C-alpha positions as CSV (number, residue, x, y, z in Angstrom):
1,M,76.9,120.4,111.6
2,L,80.1,121.3,110.8
3,L,81.5,119.7,113.9
4,F,79.4,116.4,113.3
5,Y,80.9,116.0,109.8
6,F,84.5,116.6,111.1
7,L,84.1,114.0,113.8
8,L,82.2,111.6,110.9
9,L,85.4,112.4,108.9
10,I,87.8,111.3,111.6
11,T,85.9,108.6,113.0
12,T,85.5,106.6,109.3
13,Q,89.7,107.6,108.6
14,T,89.8,105.0,112.2
15,L,87.8,102.9,111.3
16,S,89.6,102.1,108.0
17,E,93.0,100.8,109.6
18,F,93.3,97.9,111.7
19,L,96.4,96.9,113.6
20,V,96.7,93.7,112.1
21,W,100.0,92.8,113.4
22,S,102.5,93.6,115.7
23,D,105.4,92.7,118.0
24,E,105.7,94.1,121.8
25,F,108.6,92.5,122.4
26,D,107.4,90.7,125.5
27,K,109.9,88.0,124.9
28,L,112.0,87.3,121.2
29,D,110.1,85.4,119.8
30,D,111.6,83.1,117.6
31,E,108.6,82.0,115.5
32,I,108.7,85.7,114.5
33,W,112.2,86.7,114.5
34,S,115.2,84.9,113.1
35,H,119.3,85.9,113.9
36,L,121.4,86.0,110.8
37,V,125.0,84.1,111.6
38,T,127.4,85.1,109.7
39,T,131.1,87.4,108.9
40,Y,129.1,89.1,106.3
41,P,129.2,91.9,105.3
42,L,133.1,91.4,104.6
43,D,134.5,94.7,105.2
44,D,132.5,95.7,108.0
45,F,134.0,95.0,111.5
46,Q,131.5,92.9,112.9
47,Y,130.8,89.2,112.8
48,Y,126.6,88.5,114.1
49,R,125.6,85.7,116.2
50,N,122.4,85.0,117.6
51,N,124.2,85.4,122.1
52,R,122.1,87.0,124.4
53,A,124.9,89.4,125.1
54,N,124.2,90.9,121.7
55,S,120.2,90.8,121.7
56,W,118.1,90.3,124.5
57,V,114.5,91.6,125.5
58,S,113.9,93.2,129.2
59,N,111.1,95.6,129.7
60,G,109.3,95.3,126.6
61,H,112.3,95.9,124.4
62,L,113.9,94.6,122.3
63,H,117.8,95.6,122.8
64,L,120.8,95.2,120.4
65,M,124.6,96.1,121.9
66,P,128.0,95.3,120.9
67,T,130.4,93.0,122.6
68,L,133.9,92.7,122.1
69,T,135.7,89.5,120.4
70,A,138.7,89.8,122.5
71,D,136.4,89.6,126.0
72,E,135.9,86.3,125.2
73,Y,138.3,84.5,123.1
74,G,141.5,86.6,124.2
75,E,143.7,89.0,122.4
76,D,146.0,87.0,121.0
77,F,143.2,85.2,119.0
78,L,142.3,88.3,116.6
79,Y,145.6,88.7,115.6
80,S,146.2,84.9,115.0
81,G,143.1,83.4,115.3
82,K,140.2,81.5,113.3
83,L,137.0,82.2,113.4
84,D,134.5,79.3,112.7
85,L,130.5,80.3,112.9
86,H,129.6,76.7,112.2
87,T,131.6,75.2,115.5
88,E,131.1,78.1,117.4
89,D,127.8,77.1,118.8
90,P,126.7,74.5,117.6
91,D,123.2,75.6,118.9
92,H,123.1,78.3,116.5
93,P,125.6,77.9,113.2
94,C,126.3,80.0,110.3
95,N,123.0,80.3,108.7
96,I,123.2,82.4,105.9
97,W,121.7,81.0,102.4
98,Y,124.1,81.8,100.1
99,N,128.6,81.6,100.0
100,Q,128.9,79.7,103.2
101,E,132.1,79.3,102.3
102,N,133.5,82.7,102.6
103,L,130.6,84.3,104.8
104,C,131.1,81.7,107.5
105,S,134.7,82.3,108.9
106,D,137.2,84.6,109.4
107,Q,141.3,84.5,110.1
108,A,143.6,86.6,111.3
109,G,146.0,87.5,108.3
110,E,147.1,91.4,106.3
111,D,144.1,92.4,108.9
112,I,142.7,90.9,112.1
113,V,139.6,88.9,112.9
114,K,136.6,91.2,113.4
115,P,137.1,92.8,116.9
116,I,133.0,93.2,117.5
117,Q,130.5,91.1,117.7
118,L,126.4,92.4,117.3
119,A,123.1,91.2,116.3
120,R,121.1,91.8,113.2
121,L,117.8,90.0,113.5
122,H,115.0,89.5,110.6
123,T,111.3,87.7,110.1
124,K,112.7,86.9,106.4
125,D,109.8,83.6,105.4
126,K,108.0,84.3,108.7
127,F,106.5,87.5,109.1
128,F,105.7,89.6,105.7
129,F,103.2,91.9,104.2
130,R,102.8,93.8,101.4
131,Y,101.3,97.6,102.0
132,G,100.1,99.1,105.4
133,R,101.5,101.1,107.5
134,V,104.5,100.3,110.2
135,E,105.6,102.3,112.8
136,V,108.5,101.8,115.1
137,R,109.2,102.6,118.1
138,A,113.6,103.2,119.0
139,R,116.0,104.7,120.8
140,L,119.6,104.7,119.2
141,P,122.0,103.7,120.8
142,L,125.5,105.7,122.6
143,A,128.1,103.5,121.1
144,N,130.8,105.1,119.1
145,W,131.5,103.9,115.5
146,I,128.0,101.8,115.8
147,R,125.2,101.9,113.3
148,P,122.1,101.1,113.8
149,A,119.0,100.5,111.0
150,I,115.5,99.6,110.7
151,W,114.7,98.6,107.2
152,M,112.6,95.7,104.8
153,I,113.8,94.3,101.5
154,S,111.9,91.7,99.5
155,N,111.5,88.0,100.6
156,N,111.5,86.2,97.5
157,H,113.3,89.2,95.5
158,S,110.7,89.0,92.8
159,Y,113.3,91.2,90.0
160,G,116.6,89.7,91.0
161,G,119.4,90.8,93.4
162,F,119.6,94.1,95.5
163,P,119.0,96.5,94.7
164,A,116.1,95.6,91.6
165,S,114.1,94.0,94.5
166,G,114.4,97.2,96.2
167,E,114.9,98.2,100.1
168,F,113.0,100.7,102.5
169,D,115.4,102.2,105.4
170,L,113.2,103.6,107.7
171,M,115.7,104.8,109.8
172,E,119.9,105.1,109.9
173,S,122.1,106.8,112.0
174,S,125.0,106.3,114.2
175,G,125.9,106.1,118.0
176,N,128.1,109.1,118.0
177,R,126.9,111.7,120.8
178,N,128.9,114.6,118.3
179,Y,129.9,113.6,114.8
180,H,129.9,115.4,111.7
181,C,131.3,115.6,108.3
182,G,131.5,119.0,106.6
183,Q,128.7,120.9,107.5
184,T,126.1,117.5,107.7
185,S,125.6,115.3,111.4
186,R,125.3,112.1,111.1
187,G,125.3,111.8,114.9
188,V,122.8,110.9,117.3
189,D,120.9,114.1,116.5
190,T,120.3,113.3,113.3
191,V,119.2,110.6,111.4
192,Q,117.9,108.8,107.8
193,T,115.8,107.4,105.8
194,N,116.1,106.2,102.4
195,L,115.0,104.0,99.6
196,H,117.2,101.8,96.9
197,M,115.8,100.8,93.3
198,G,117.8,99.5,90.5
199,Y,119.3,96.8,88.1
200,P,120.6,94.2,90.1
201,G,124.7,94.4,91.7
202,I,126.1,97.2,93.7
203,T,126.5,99.9,90.5
204,P,125.5,103.2,91.5
205,H,121.2,102.4,91.8
206,W,118.8,104.8,92.6
207,T,118.4,106.6,96.2
208,N,116.8,108.4,98.4
209,A,118.4,109.6,101.0
210,T,116.7,112.0,103.6
211,L,118.0,113.7,106.2
212,S,116.0,114.5,109.7
213,K,117.7,116.4,112.3
214,N,116.7,117.0,116.1
215,T,117.6,120.3,116.9
216,T,115.7,120.0,120.8
217,H,117.8,117.2,121.6
218,N,118.5,114.0,119.6
219,Y,117.1,110.4,119.1
220,A,118.9,108.7,121.6
221,D,118.4,110.4,125.1
222,H,114.2,109.6,124.1
223,F,112.4,106.9,122.0
224,H,111.2,108.1,118.5
225,I,108.6,106.7,116.4
226,Y,109.6,105.9,112.4
227,E,106.9,105.3,109.8
228,L,106.4,104.1,106.4
229,K,103.1,104.5,105.3
230,W,102.8,102.5,101.8
231,T,100.0,102.1,99.3
232,E,99.8,100.4,95.3
233,N,100.0,104.2,94.9
234,F,102.8,105.8,97.2
235,A,105.6,105.4,100.4
236,A,105.5,107.9,103.0
237,Y,108.3,108.6,105.1
238,S,107.3,110.6,108.6
239,I,109.5,110.5,112.3
240,D,107.1,111.3,115.2
241,G,103.9,112.5,112.7
242,V,105.8,114.3,110.5
243,E,105.8,113.5,107.0
244,I,109.4,114.1,105.7
245,Y,109.3,112.4,102.4
246,R,107.1,110.8,99.5
247,L,107.5,108.4,96.8
248,K,104.8,109.3,94.8
249,P,105.5,107.3,90.9
250,P,104.2,108.8,87.3
251,K,101.3,107.2,85.7
252,P,102.1,105.3,83.0
253,G,106.0,104.8,83.2
254,G,106.2,103.6,87.2
255,L,109.5,104.1,89.2
256,Y,110.9,102.9,85.9
257,D,110.7,106.1,84.2
258,Y,110.6,108.4,87.3
259,G,114.2,106.9,88.4
260,G,115.3,107.6,84.8
261,F,116.5,104.2,83.8
262,T,117.2,103.4,80.8
263,G,117.3,99.9,78.6
264,E,115.5,97.1,79.5
265,N,112.7,98.0,82.3
266,I,112.8,95.2,84.8
267,W,109.8,96.1,86.3
268,A,107.8,95.6,83.2
269,S,105.6,92.6,84.6
270,G,104.8,94.8,88.0
271,G,102.9,98.1,89.1
272,P,103.2,101.7,89.1
273,M,104.6,101.0,92.4
274,A,107.9,98.4,91.0
275,P,110.1,97.1,92.9
276,F,107.9,97.8,96.2
277,D,104.9,96.0,94.7
278,K,105.9,92.9,96.9
279,E,106.1,91.3,99.5
280,F,109.2,92.7,102.4
281,Y,110.4,91.7,105.2
282,F,111.5,93.4,108.9
283,I,115.3,93.4,109.6
284,L,116.5,94.9,112.5
285,S,120.3,95.4,113.2
286,A,123.8,97.5,113.7
287,A,127.1,97.1,112.4
288,S,130.6,98.8,112.8
289,G,133.5,100.5,110.2
290,G,131.9,101.4,106.6
291,W,129.7,104.1,105.9
292,P,129.1,106.8,107.3
293,F,132.4,106.6,109.0
294,Y,135.2,107.9,107.2
295,D,138.5,109.5,108.5
296,Y,137.7,113.1,106.7
297,C,134.9,113.6,108.9
298,T,134.3,115.2,112.6
299,P,135.8,113.3,114.8
300,P,137.7,111.3,111.8
301,A,137.3,107.5,112.0
302,P,140.1,105.5,113.9
303,W,141.0,104.1,110.5
304,N,142.2,104.9,107.3
305,K,139.5,103.9,104.6
306,D,142.0,103.0,101.9
307,S,144.2,100.6,104.8
308,P,144.1,97.2,103.9
309,Q,144.1,96.6,107.5
310,K,141.2,99.0,108.8
311,R,140.1,96.5,111.7
312,R,143.3,96.7,113.5
313,E,143.3,100.0,113.2
314,F,139.8,100.5,114.9
315,W,140.6,97.7,117.6
316,E,144.1,99.4,118.5
317,S,142.3,102.9,119.2
318,R,139.5,101.0,121.9
319,E,141.0,103.8,124.0
320,S,138.7,106.3,122.1
321,W,135.9,104.7,122.1
322,F,135.3,101.8,123.7
323,H,134.3,104.1,126.9
324,T,131.0,105.6,124.8
325,W,129.8,102.1,124.8
326,S,126.6,102.7,127.1
327,Q,123.5,102.3,125.6
328,P,122.1,99.8,123.4
329,F,120.1,100.2,120.7
330,S,116.5,99.8,121.9
331,I,113.1,98.6,119.9
332,D,110.1,99.3,122.5
333,Y,107.3,97.7,119.2
334,I,106.6,97.0,115.8
335,R,103.1,97.6,114.5
336,L,101.4,97.6,111.1
337,Y,98.1,98.8,110.3
338,Q,96.1,98.3,106.9
């Protein structure tokens, strides 16, 4: 009899959850995904473009891989050229939806032109959802000083600009095999999940960075499953089926009280999970420069964090890192259950 009730419970739980959307990456589907084309973020070393050298599908996997600007334009271009993303690829021009006067071009000056080309894909206005269980099966790149990420942000920025409308980071890491900041590994044996919320602007805000270290091998030699379970009452991250963090707001008060905010409650019109109670969309990206790469870590990042010529220092040290670029950031599938 106990076995019967156990099987009934399992069956009921299984039937209560359905696969409602997925991308198995049998093709690069432009009805689902858009490529961001821009020089944003300006402090990073890459610019984003829509080019199959940086993003492609093969064997049922989406791959993101960095390439060198100098391989396409010549090294002299880095020191004296101007990159114009309105004209570089007329079929895929700059498409960032704000501040195009500053985020669609890059010119050599005190520092060189951005030396890295990369891809950032998103489903904004094409696929967005509220609540459910997300599974992403992915493998980290092997490429020093490259930062892969799987994340989600609000489709309509309902509560305002970042971080007011919230951000889910299902996975952030690096492509470095051996990299530590103090006692903390930031290499491919460690991934981080995070949440962001707060008042609009890049001022200090509430975050939760949870690190997960793979002590048997790492997250680049095999595929792993990154999961977000998101309901009107909580959000929980899991890796390979093991929950590593859960956010559950108090009632009443919600995340405004939970985060210790003072002043106006910008989420007063929402529920207890606000700002995580609106529709979000997916982002898959890789970047170079910036967090978590610093010259005080081991090995030190090959640029000075306070230098006005970070890109040049990075580029001119390429003999120390380019040979490590041996594996792309690969995503097997994204699945949404509700």
